[in-house]
C-alpha positions in Angstrom: 0.0 0.0 -0.1 1.4 3.3 -1.1 4.8 1.9 -1.7 6.9 3.6 -4.4 8.0 1.0 -6.9 10.6 3.4 -8.3 8.4 4.0 -11.7 7.8 7.9 -12.1 4.7 7.1 -14.1 2.5 4.3 -14.9 2.9 2.9 -18.4 0.2 3.3 -20.7 -2.5 0.7 -20.8 -1.8 -1.5 -23.8 -5.3 -1.8 -24.7 -5.8 1.8 -24.9 -3.1 2.1 -27.0 -4.5 -0.5 -29.4 -7.7 1.3 -29.5 -6.0 4.3 -30.4 -4.4 2.7 -33.3 -7.9 1.2 -34.4 -9.2 4.6 -34.4 -6.7 6.3 -36.2 -7.0 3.5 -39.0 -10.5 3.9 -39.1 -10.3 7.7 -39.6 -7.7 7.1 -42.4 -10.0 4.4 -44.0 -13.0 6.8 -43.8 -11.1 9.8 -45.3 -9.9 7.5 -48.2 -13.2 6.1 -48.7 -14.9 9.7 -48.8 -12.1 11.0 -51.0 -12.5 8.0 -53.4 -16.3 8.7 -53.6 -15.8 12.5 -53.9 -17.6 13.4 -50.8 -16.6 15.0 -47.7 -15.9 12.8 -44.6 -19.1 14.7 -43.2 -21.1 13.8 -46.1 -20.3 10.4 -46.1 -21.0 10.3 -42.3 -24.7 11.3 -43.1 -25.1 8.8 -45.6 -23.5 5.8 -43.5 -25.7 6.8 -40.6 -28.9 6.8 -42.9 -27.9 3.3 -44.5 -27.7 2.0 -41.1 -31.1 3.2 -39.8 -34.4 1.1 -40.4 -36.0 2.7 -43.5 -32.9 4.8 -44.3 -34.2 7.9 -42.9 -33.9 10.2 -39.9 -34.7 13.7 -38.8 -31.9 16.6 -39.2 -32.2 16.8 -35.5 -31.5 12.7 -35.1 -28.6 13.1 -37.5 -27.2 16.2 -35.6 -27.4 14.3 -32.2 -25.8 11.3 -33.7 -22.8 13.3 -35.5 -22.2 15.8 -32.7 -23.0 19.0 -34.6 -25.6 21.4 -35.2 -28.9 21.0 -37.0 -27.8 23.9 -39.3 -24.6 22.0 -40.3 -26.8 18.9 -41.0 -29.3 20.8 -43.0 -26.6 22.2 -45.2 -24.7 18.8 -45.6 -27.9 17.1 -46.9 -28.6 20.2 -49.0 -25.4 19.9 -50.8 -26.0 16.0 -51.1 
């Protein structure tokens, strides 16, 4: 209890590092995919969300909430699509 083991700081958790690598790889993949289909990553995300929803529809409020952006931003993205 409370014994100093001589380590100045605990080492990062291996699982956390692996998760960060997975997230980084996913972000790169999504960016490459968006570029391949000539969409911005945000527009691709709108389409991904809609494709995963039953009936393939959602309100701007639902999209904004899921994407973490404003409803005005979603409206602009949908208008551009």
